[in-house]
N, CA, C and O of each residue as an XYZ file, in Angstrom:
744
protein
N     -17.974     19.505      4.292
C     -17.777     18.416      3.336
C     -17.799     17.097      4.094
O     -17.143     16.966      5.128
N     -18.543     16.124      3.592
C     -18.570     14.785      4.151
C     -17.190     14.173      3.953
O     -16.608     14.297      2.875
N     -16.652     13.504      4.996
C     -15.270     13.024      4.897
C     -15.042     12.059      3.740
O     -13.979     12.117      3.121
N     -15.976     11.184      3.421
C     -15.728     10.240      2.387
C     -16.076     10.746      0.974
O     -15.852     10.046     -0.013
N     -16.620     11.958      0.891
C     -17.089     12.466     -0.399
C     -15.938     13.207     -1.078
O     -15.452     14.217     -0.569
N     -15.521     12.709     -2.198
C     -14.411     13.384     -2.906
C     -14.087     12.632     -4.184
O     -14.972     12.124     -4.872
N     -12.847     12.574     -4.471
C     -12.369     11.911     -5.692
C     -12.592     10.394     -5.588
O     -12.859      9.869     -4.507
N     -12.480      9.718     -6.699
C     -12.601      8.263     -6.722
C     -11.464      7.631     -5.974
O     -10.365      8.181     -5.903
N     -11.733      6.453     -5.408
C     -10.661      5.697     -4.730
C      -9.604      5.284     -5.745
O      -9.911      4.958     -6.892
N      -8.359      5.305     -5.300
C      -7.220      4.859     -6.133
C      -6.979      3.398     -5.804
O      -6.415      3.080     -4.757
N      -7.396      2.515     -6.682
C      -7.381      1.095     -6.417
C      -6.011      0.479     -6.177
O      -5.940     -0.599     -5.589
N      -4.928      1.104     -6.600
C      -3.631      0.501     -6.408
C      -2.849      1.101     -5.254
O      -1.700      0.717     -5.035
N      -3.432      2.031     -4.508
C      -2.753      2.703     -3.391
C      -3.319      2.168     -2.081
O      -4.473      2.434     -1.744
N      -2.509      1.414     -1.343
C      -2.963      0.740     -0.152
C      -2.313      1.328      1.100
O      -1.094      1.490      1.160
N      -3.137      1.644      2.094
C      -2.675      2.178      3.369
C      -2.568      1.012      4.358
O      -3.426      0.130      4.409
N      -1.477      1.042      5.145
C      -1.337      0.172      6.303
C      -1.292      1.125      7.501
O      -0.373      1.934      7.626
N      -2.281      1.020      8.367
C      -2.402      1.923      9.486
C      -2.571      1.132     10.771
O      -2.561     -0.099     10.761
N      -2.726      1.847     11.877
C      -2.912      1.239     13.176
C      -2.160      2.052     14.226
O      -1.651      3.134     13.935
N      -2.097      1.543     15.407
C      -1.358      2.232     16.474
C       0.125      2.029     16.343
O       0.565      1.175     15.573
N       0.914      2.797     17.079
C       2.358      2.618     17.052
C       2.733      1.270     17.632
O       2.051      0.734     18.505
N       3.854      0.725     17.118
C       4.379     -0.505     17.650
C       3.581     -1.752     17.333
O       3.637     -2.737     18.068
N       2.826     -1.710     16.222
C       2.010     -2.880     15.836
C       2.556     -3.580     14.609
O       1.905     -4.478     14.075
N       3.750     -3.187     14.144
C       4.396     -3.892     13.050
C       4.164     -3.319     11.655
O       4.516     -3.953     10.660
N       3.581     -2.137     11.572
C       3.270     -1.526     10.259
C       4.535     -1.266      9.442
O       4.634     -1.719      8.301
N       5.480     -0.560      9.998
C       6.681     -0.176      9.265
C       7.505     -1.391      8.874
O       8.078     -1.426      7.786
N       7.570     -2.379      9.739
C       8.287     -3.611      9.426
C       7.628     -4.285      8.240
O       8.309     -4.771      7.338
N       6.309     -4.316      8.239
C       5.554     -4.942      7.136
C       5.761     -4.168      5.829
O       5.980     -4.785      4.787
N       5.698     -2.855      5.861
C       5.949     -2.079      4.625
C       7.364     -2.332      4.138
O       7.584     -2.452      2.932
N       8.321     -2.417      5.038
C       9.686     -2.759      4.642
C       9.761     -4.112      3.980
O      10.464     -4.263      2.981
N       9.062     -5.099      4.498
C       9.036     -6.445      3.903
C       8.385     -6.404      2.524
O       8.821     -7.107      1.613
N       7.347     -5.589      2.364
C       6.700     -5.453      1.057
C       7.697     -4.837      0.041
O       7.759     -5.262     -1.113
N       8.452     -3.855      0.484
C       9.467     -3.246     -0.393
C      10.527     -4.289     -0.764
O      10.931     -4.375     -1.923
N      10.975     -5.078      0.215
C      11.941     -6.129     -0.042
C      11.396     -7.140     -1.039
O      12.158     -7.752     -1.787
N      10.065     -7.319     -1.051
C       9.450     -8.285     -1.991
C       9.220     -7.668     -3.361
O       8.673     -8.324     -4.247
N       9.635     -6.397     -3.551
C       9.537     -5.763     -4.872
C       8.401     -4.785     -5.037
O       8.228     -4.234     -6.124
N       7.619     -4.548     -4.002
C       6.526     -3.577     -4.100
C       7.033     -2.186     -3.733
O       8.040     -2.037     -3.041
N       6.332     -1.196     -4.201
C       6.653      0.193     -3.839
C       6.005      0.481     -2.485
O       4.869      0.082     -2.229
N       6.744      1.176     -1.628
C       6.206      1.506     -0.304
C       6.817      2.786      0.210
O       7.939      3.150     -0.141
N       6.044      3.472      1.062
C       6.515      4.743      1.639
C       7.028      4.536      3.066
O       6.771      3.506      3.689
N       7.740      5.511      3.556
C       8.162      5.509      4.957
C       7.107      6.194      5.774
O       6.324      6.984      5.247
N       7.071      5.903      7.064
C       6.146      6.569      7.971
C       6.602      8.004      8.144
O       7.737      8.254      8.551
N       5.720      8.953      7.835
C       6.112     10.370      7.831
C       6.321     10.901      9.247
O       7.241     11.684      9.484
N       5.477     10.482     10.186
C       5.602     11.007     11.553
C       6.985     10.768     12.140
O       7.579     11.657     12.749
N       7.485      9.553     11.947
C       8.812      9.196     12.490
C       9.908     10.054     11.818
O      10.849     10.487     12.483
N       9.783     10.294     10.501
C      10.782     11.109      9.815
C      10.736     12.567     10.301
O      11.776     13.194     10.502
N       9.528     13.090     10.484
C       9.383     14.463     10.993
C       9.986     14.549     12.375
O      10.712     15.502     12.658
N       9.722     13.613     13.229
C      10.276     13.636     14.584
C      11.788     13.620     14.544
O      12.440     14.391     15.249
N      12.360     12.733     13.711
C      13.838     12.695     13.618
C      14.385     14.041     13.147
O      15.330     14.576     13.727
N      13.778     14.580     12.083
C      14.252     15.859     11.547
C      14.123     16.979     12.572
O      15.060     17.751     12.774
N      12.962     17.068     13.219
C      12.727     18.129     14.178
C      13.639     18.033     15.397
O      14.097     19.046     15.926
N      13.896     16.790     15.837
C      14.815     16.593     16.978
C      16.235     17.026     16.599
O      16.963     17.572     17.429
N      16.627     16.781     15.342
C      17.998     17.133     14.938
C      18.210     18.619     14.860
O      19.352     19.070     14.946
N      17.150     19.415     14.698
C      17.298     20.877     14.596
C      16.651     21.608     15.782
O      16.499     22.829     15.754
N      16.278     20.863     16.810
C      15.558     21.439     17.958
C      14.315     22.183     17.531
O      14.012     23.267     18.029
N      13.588     21.568     16.580
C      12.362     22.160     16.037
C      11.175     22.013     16.978
O      11.209     21.243     17.938
N      10.134     22.764     16.679
C       8.916     22.749     17.517
C       7.835     21.819     17.024
O       6.869     21.566     17.744
N       7.974     21.288     15.784
C       6.924     20.442     15.230
C       7.063     18.999     15.726
O       7.265     18.058     14.958
N       6.946     18.881     17.031
C       7.013     17.571     17.688
C       5.695     17.330     18.414
O       5.101     18.270     18.941
N       5.237     16.096     18.447
C       3.931     15.816     19.051
C       3.843     16.221     20.528
O       2.754     16.529     21.012
N       4.955     16.226     21.241
C       4.953     16.592     22.652
C       5.224     18.081     22.888
O       5.207     18.548     24.027
N       5.475     18.826     21.795
C       5.696     20.294     21.942
C       4.557     21.063     21.273
O       3.915     21.894     21.915
N       4.301     20.797     19.994
C       3.267     21.516     19.240
C       2.529     20.537     18.333
O       2.826     20.448     17.142
N       1.566     19.802     18.892
C       0.896     18.750     18.117
C       0.154     19.282     16.869
O       0.052     18.569     15.870
N      -0.355     20.504     16.915
C      -1.032     21.047     15.722
C      -0.035     21.300     14.583
O      -0.323     21.010     13.421
N       1.131     21.839     14.925
C       2.180     22.053     13.917
C       2.688     20.714     13.397
O       2.930     20.564     12.199
N       2.848     19.755     14.280
C       3.241     18.393     13.864
C       2.234     17.838     12.852
O       2.638     17.250     11.850
N       0.930     18.015     13.097
C      -0.125     17.515     12.196
C      -0.013     18.221     10.835
O      -0.143     17.572      9.797
N       0.222     19.512     10.826
C       0.354     20.254      9.560
C       1.548     19.720      8.742
O       1.470     19.562      7.524
N       2.660     19.446      9.463
C       3.820     18.904      8.748
C       3.520     17.480      8.244
O       3.951     17.113      7.150
N       2.808     16.699      9.008
C       2.458     15.349      8.541
C       1.574     15.456      7.308
O       1.793     14.734      6.335
N       0.585     16.336      7.326
C      -0.263     16.481      6.150
C       0.531     16.883      4.913
O       0.347     16.317      3.836
N       1.408     17.858      5.075
C       2.216     18.320      3.938
C       3.053     17.169      3.382
O       3.123     16.980      2.167
N       3.683     16.407      4.262
C       4.518     15.323      3.823
C       3.687     14.217      3.184
O       4.087     13.647      2.169
N       2.524     13.910      3.777
C       1.630     12.867      3.204
C       1.166     13.299      1.802
O       1.127     12.475      0.888
N       0.823     14.556      1.628
C       0.412     15.018      0.286
C       1.545     14.889     -0.713
O       1.325     14.475     -1.851
N       2.742     15.233     -0.307
C       3.917     15.101     -1.166
C       4.175     13.643     -1.536
O       4.454     13.328     -2.693
N       4.081     12.775     -0.566
C       4.295     11.327     -0.798
C       3.216     10.795     -1.719
O       3.506     10.044     -2.651
N       1.990     11.172     -1.468
C       0.869     10.728     -2.321
C       1.151     11.161     -3.772
O       1.047     10.349     -4.691
N       1.500     12.411     -3.972
C       1.765     12.924     -5.301
C       2.924     12.208     -5.988
O       2.892     11.976     -7.196
N       3.935     11.864     -5.219
C       5.117     11.183     -5.791
C       4.825      9.738     -6.165
O       5.440      9.213     -7.093
N       3.908      9.085     -5.472
C       3.702      7.652     -5.687
C       2.402      7.287     -6.386
O       2.250      6.147     -6.825
N       1.468      8.211     -6.501
C       0.131      7.890     -7.038
C       0.143      7.353     -8.445
O      -0.707      6.534     -8.796
N       1.088      7.793     -9.269
C       1.101      7.369    -10.665
C       1.927      6.086    -10.886
O       2.032      5.609    -12.016
N       2.503      5.535     -9.827
C       3.310      4.331     -9.968
C       2.426      3.155    -10.380
O       1.305      3.022     -9.890
N       2.918      2.312    -11.268
C       2.129      1.138    -11.662
C       2.154      0.085    -10.552
O       3.088      0.039     -9.751
N       1.143     -0.740    -10.512
C       1.094     -1.828     -9.536
C       0.751     -1.312     -8.145
O       0.571     -0.112     -7.938
N       0.664     -2.245     -7.190
C       0.321     -1.850     -5.840
C       1.397     -0.980     -5.199
O       2.592     -1.222     -5.367
N       0.957      0.024     -4.471
C       1.803      0.939     -3.710
C       1.305      0.895     -2.271
O       0.104      1.013     -2.028
N       2.218      0.725     -1.313
C       1.841      0.609      0.080
C       2.328      1.828      0.857
O       3.505      2.186      0.806
N       1.394      2.464      1.583
C       1.701      3.634      2.365
C       1.719      3.259      3.839
O       0.786      2.636      4.345
N       2.789      3.645      4.519
C       2.916      3.463      5.979
C       2.160      4.651      6.586
O       2.747      5.694      6.876
N       0.876      4.475      6.767
C      -0.096      5.484      7.159
C      -0.517      6.306      5.942
O       0.127      6.260      4.894
N      -1.608      7.059      6.098
C      -2.119      7.859      5.007
C      -2.666      9.184      5.535
O      -2.565      9.475      6.727
N      -3.227      9.957      4.665
C      -3.741     11.282      5.009
C      -4.775     11.216      6.117
O      -4.741     12.061      7.011
N      -5.711     10.240      6.109
C      -6.664     10.187      7.240
C      -6.004      9.969      8.618
O      -6.596     10.287      9.649
N      -4.801      9.435      8.623
C      -4.108      9.272      9.920
C      -3.885     10.617     10.597
O      -3.878     10.700     11.825
N      -3.699     11.686      9.793
C      -3.506     13.012     10.375
C      -4.778     13.451     11.096
O      -4.706     14.022     12.184
N      -5.939     13.189     10.498
C      -7.214     13.506     11.150
C      -7.359     12.710     12.425
O      -7.753     13.241     13.464
N      -7.035     11.418     12.339
C      -7.110     10.543     13.509
C      -6.210     10.994     14.623
O      -6.582     10.922     15.795
N      -5.012     11.465     14.272
C      -4.072     11.973     15.271
C      -4.667     13.193     15.985
O      -4.604     13.292     17.211
N      -5.236     14.105     15.224
C      -5.829     15.292     15.874
C      -7.009     14.895     16.745
O      -7.133     15.400     17.861
N      -7.877     14.013     16.278
C      -9.001     13.559     17.073
C      -8.536     12.881     18.360
O      -9.098     13.113     19.430
N      -7.532     12.065     18.252
C      -6.975     11.367     19.397
C      -6.518     12.345     20.477
O      -6.659     12.082     21.672
N      -5.976     13.466     20.043
C      -5.466     14.469     20.959
C      -6.478     15.584     21.266
O      -6.106     16.640     21.776
N      -7.744     15.345     20.955
C      -8.834     16.305     21.219
C      -8.526     17.685     20.648
O      -8.829     18.707     21.263
N      -7.917     17.698     19.461
C      -7.651     18.937     18.765
C      -8.609     19.082     17.581
O      -9.026     18.079     17.000
N      -8.958     20.303     17.222
C      -9.857     20.467     16.067
C      -9.215     20.002     14.766
O      -8.009     20.150     14.568
N     -10.025     19.446     13.891
C      -9.560     19.055     12.577
C      -9.926     20.162     11.608
O     -11.107     20.360     11.324
N      -8.949     20.885     11.097
C      -9.237     21.970     10.169
C      -9.911     21.461      8.886
O      -9.680     20.333      8.448
N     -10.726     22.300      8.315
C     -11.473     21.892      7.114
C     -10.548     21.539      5.950
O     -10.888     20.675      5.142
N      -9.381     22.190      5.849
C      -8.467     21.830      4.740
C      -7.952     20.408      4.879
O      -7.647     19.764      3.875
N      -7.849     19.903      6.109
C      -7.406     18.522      6.305
C      -8.513     17.560      5.919
O      -8.258     16.525      5.304
N      -9.734     17.898      6.277
C     -10.889     17.067      5.851
C     -10.985     17.042      4.347
O     -11.269     15.999      3.759
N     -10.750     18.184      3.712
C     -10.813     18.244      2.254
C      -9.684     17.371      1.633
O      -9.904     16.681      0.638
N      -8.492     17.418      2.234
C      -7.406     16.598      1.704
C      -7.751     15.121      1.799
O      -7.482     14.366      0.865
N      -8.342     14.696      2.909
C      -8.736     13.288      3.068
C      -9.817     12.894      2.071
O      -9.865     11.743      1.638
N     -10.684     13.830      1.701
C     -11.752     13.534      0.760
C     -11.245     13.501     -0.674
O     -11.747     12.725     -1.488
N     -10.256     14.333     -0.998
C      -9.781     14.451     -2.372
C      -8.696     13.442     -2.731
O      -8.671     12.938     -3.854
N      -7.818     13.148     -1.812
C      -6.676     12.258     -2.077
C      -6.983     10.882     -1.475
O      -6.645     10.582     -0.330
N      -7.631     10.074     -2.294
C      -8.127      8.773     -1.842
C      -7.152      7.638     -2.146
O      -6.361      7.692     -3.087
N      -7.246      6.631     -1.325
C      -6.476      5.386     -1.496
C      -7.459      4.282     -1.882
O      -8.648      4.541     -2.073
N      -6.968      3.073     -1.994
C      -7.870      1.951     -2.196
C      -8.892      1.935     -1.073
O      -8.575      2.298      0.060
N     -10.095      1.525     -1.371
C     -11.147      1.483     -0.338
C     -10.748      0.516      0.802
O     -11.116      0.721      1.958
N     -10.003     -0.521      0.454
C      -9.542     -1.469      1.491
C      -8.289     -0.929      2.137
O      -7.274     -0.713      1.475
N      -8.369     -0.714      3.438
C      -7.252     -0.219      4.230
C      -6.872     -1.327      5.215
O      -7.724     -1.858      5.927
N      -5.582     -1.668      5.243
C      -5.105     -2.657      6.186
C      -4.797     -2.007      7.489
O      -4.127     -0.975      7.526
N      -5.282     -2.599      8.594
C      -5.054     -2.000      9.908
C      -4.452     -3.032     10.827
O      -4.966     -4.141     10.973
N      -3.335     -2.642     11.453
C      -2.633     -3.532     12.401
C      -3.207     -3.317     13.786
O      -3.181     -2.203     14.309
N      -3.733     -4.396     14.391
C      -4.319     -4.235     15.749
C      -3.224     -4.046     16.796
O      -2.065     -4.375     16.545
N      -3.573     -3.531     17.936
C      -2.579     -3.409     19.019
C      -1.942     -4.763     19.306
O      -2.604     -5.800     19.275
N      -0.661     -4.732     19.582
C       0.061     -5.963     19.830
C       1.115     -5.720     20.915
O       2.287     -5.498     20.614
N       0.684     -5.764     22.175
C       1.580     -5.432     23.285
C       2.871     -6.239     23.316
O       3.895     -5.747     23.791
N       2.837     -7.478     22.812
C       4.031     -8.320     22.869
C       5.170     -7.804     21.979
O       6.332     -8.119     22.237
N       4.870     -7.038     20.964
C       5.924     -6.518     20.098
C       6.139     -5.004     20.251
O       7.062     -4.436     19.667
N       5.280     -4.370     21.037
C       5.385     -2.938     21.242
C       6.649     -2.586     22.017
O       6.974     -3.219     23.021
N       7.357     -1.567     21.536
C       8.568     -1.113     22.213
C       8.731      0.409     21.967
O       8.831      0.834     20.817
N       8.756      1.216     23.025
C       9.043      2.650     22.809
C      10.489      2.843     22.404
O      11.340      1.998     22.680
N      10.767      3.971     21.740
C      12.127      4.321     21.376
C      12.227      5.859     21.321
O      11.330      6.562     21.787
N      13.318      6.364     20.750
C      13.542      7.818     20.811
C      12.468      8.601     20.054
O      12.207      9.752     20.404
N      11.844      8.027     19.044
C      10.764      8.721     18.309
C       9.379      8.280     18.797
O       8.423      9.053     18.721
N       9.268      7.061     19.290
C       7.965      6.526     19.751
C       7.949      6.619     21.259
O       8.529      5.779     21.947
N       7.286      7.639     21.773
C       7.249      7.853     23.207
C       5.921      7.430     23.822
O       5.718      7.598     25.025
N       4.997      6.872     23.000
C       3.692      6.489     23.499
C       3.808      5.221     24.379
O       4.770      4.457     24.312
N       2.764      5.060     25.202
C       2.622      3.859     26.007
C       1.789      2.848     25.226
O       1.220      3.176     24.185
N       1.721      1.623     25.731
C       0.865      0.606     25.110
C      -0.604      1.078     25.114
O      -1.339      0.843     24.154
N      -1.016      1.740     26.197
C      -2.373      2.225     26.281
C      -2.645      3.289     25.205
O      -3.706      3.294     24.581
N      -1.674      4.186     24.998
C      -1.830      5.200     23.938
C      -1.857      4.551     22.553
O      -2.574      5.015     21.667
N      -1.087      3.491     22.363
C      -1.083      2.764     21.111
C      -2.476      2.169     20.834
O      -2.958      2.196     19.702
N      -3.098      1.642     21.867
C      -4.445      1.083     21.711
C      -5.457      2.192     21.392
O      -6.323      2.003     20.538
N      -5.360      3.317     22.050
C      -6.251      4.450     21.755
C      -6.024      4.941     20.339
O      -6.979      5.331     19.667
N      -4.793      4.934     19.871
C      -4.489      5.342     18.497
C      -5.162      4.398     17.516
O      -5.754      4.841     16.532
N      -5.074      3.101     17.779
C      -5.725      2.110     16.938
C      -7.232      2.423     16.806
O      -7.775      2.453     15.702
N      -7.876      2.651     17.929
C      -9.313      2.949     17.912
C      -9.616      4.241     17.177
O     -10.627      4.324     16.479
N      -8.770      5.249     17.315
C      -8.950      6.502     16.600
C      -8.835      6.272     15.099
O      -9.574      6.882     14.327
N      -7.922      5.400     14.671
C      -7.790      5.118     13.246
C      -8.984      4.337     12.716
O      -9.453      4.591     11.607
N      -9.477      3.387     13.508
C     -10.676      2.636     13.109
C     -11.816      3.608     12.869
O     -12.495      3.533     11.846
N     -12.027      4.514     13.801
C     -13.117      5.493     13.678
C     -12.902      6.447     12.505
O     -13.829      6.713     11.741
N     -11.704      6.952     12.366
C     -11.410      7.945     11.312
C     -11.529      7.338      9.943
O     -12.186      7.918      9.079
N     -10.914      6.181      9.704
C     -10.977      5.559      8.387
C     -12.385      5.124      8.053
O     -12.794      5.202      6.894
N     -13.144      4.662      9.050
C     -14.538      4.338      8.811
C     -15.355      5.568      8.438
O     -16.194      5.511      7.538
N     -15.113      6.675      9.124
C     -15.782      7.939      8.810
C     -15.422      8.438      7.403
O     -16.212      9.121      6.752
N     -14.226      8.085      6.953
C     -13.791      8.477      5.601
C     -14.206      7.475      4.539
O     -13.746      7.547      3.399
N     -15.078      6.537      4.909
C     -15.668      5.556      4.010
C     -14.652      4.563      3.432
O     -14.680      4.236      2.245
N     -13.758      4.099      4.305
C     -12.831      3.017      3.915
C     -13.303      1.725      4.598
O     -13.940      1.766      5.650
N     -12.983      0.591      3.986
C     -13.264     -0.723      4.505
C     -11.990     -1.205      5.176
O     -10.959     -1.319      4.514
N     -12.030     -1.490      6.465
C     -10.847     -1.910      7.210
C     -10.668     -3.402      7.140
O     -11.611     -4.165      7.351
N      -9.462     -3.814      6.844
C      -9.063     -5.220      6.826
C      -8.045     -5.388      7.934
O      -6.944     -4.841      7.862
N      -8.410     -6.148      8.967
C      -7.527     -6.287     10.129
C      -6.441     -7.297      9.802
O      -6.716     -8.410      9.353
N      -5.208     -6.887     10.034
C      -4.048     -7.757      9.828
C      -3.964     -8.767     10.940
O      -4.260     -8.445     12.091
N      -3.561     -9.997     10.621
C      -3.378    -10.971     11.694
C      -2.154    -10.667     12.551
O      -1.166    -10.125     12.054
N      -2.215    -11.004     13.802
C      -1.033    -10.911     14.682
C      -0.191    -12.162     14.401
O      -0.322    -13.182     15.078
N       0.651    -12.062     13.414
C       1.446    -13.214     13.009
C       2.773    -12.707     12.473
O       3.022    -11.501     12.489
N       3.616    -13.588     12.004
C       4.928    -13.220     11.512
C       4.807    -12.231     10.347
O       3.766    -12.113      9.699
N       5.898    -11.541     10.118
C       5.963    -10.598      9.004
C       5.672    -11.325      7.691
O       4.946    -10.815      6.837
N       6.243    -12.515      7.541
C       6.047    -13.299      6.315
C       4.570    -13.669      6.140
O       4.041    -13.601      5.031
N       3.901    -14.062      7.237
C       2.486    -14.417      7.170
C       1.654    -13.178      6.831
O       0.719    -13.268      6.035
N       1.976    -12.036      7.416
C       1.265    -10.792      7.123
C       1.452    -10.406      5.654
O       0.510     -9.963      4.997
N       2.674    -10.577      5.144
C       2.951    -10.242      3.742
C       2.103    -11.151      2.856
O       1.458    -10.670      1.925
N       2.095    -12.455      3.129
C       1.244    -13.387      2.325
C      -0.219    -13.023      2.437
O      -0.955    -13.120      1.454
N      -0.659    -12.604      3.615
C      -2.061    -12.218      3.816
C      -2.421    -11.033      2.896
O      -3.447    -11.045      2.215
N      -1.556    -10.021      2.899
C      -1.830     -8.844      2.081
C      -1.812     -9.187      0.593
O      -2.722     -8.808     -0.145
N      -0.785     -9.900      0.155
C      -0.696    -10.271     -1.261
C      -1.903    -11.117     -1.663
O      -2.453    -10.943     -2.751
N      -2.311    -12.027     -0.787
C      -3.502    -12.849     -1.044
C      -4.759    -12.038     -1.111
O      -5.639    -12.336     -1.918
N      -4.876    -11.017     -0.287
C      -6.029    -10.133     -0.294
C      -6.123     -9.331     -1.586
O      -7.218     -9.033     -2.062
N      -4.960     -8.981     -2.153
C      -4.951     -8.218     -3.400
C      -5.417     -9.068     -4.557
O      -6.066     -8.581     -5.483
N      -5.069    -10.389     -4.494
C      -5.305    -11.385     -5.511
C      -6.367    -11.087     -6.463
O      -6.632    -11.885     -7.362
């Protein structure tokens, strides 16, 4: 199946993607504070949950299992938010799972490609470029700045392959980024 071939794009569902530490989650939080619907980043939640139970679905222990859990959670989040009226902002989307596997030189199972083709977002996807000045590792984010940059490039490639139009976010304040997104929706 061609990655972009599937269901029609959902015009009110917007993905914010990019590498770790580029301000995506902060921006989605600001959009929620401004009254928009937004999701949490699933990878971070899975890592927190798995660490609390000494689970194996961690990117540094079993990256394929981690990807399966991310897909499951992304599908659940998509299903819960797809019918919401008005713009909905996702902190990453289903294609991010494909990008994660590609980044780690792991095979992308056909069911994941099918999920990316069937569960579509708005054709315009916002992507946060690498931003070393704000990047900071923490207990869930163990990547380096170099890995963050490679992740960004993997997302550019993956979302392009899935037939999305990437809109690069400016490296500016959260408020400026919020205005940029709202203006782009206009």
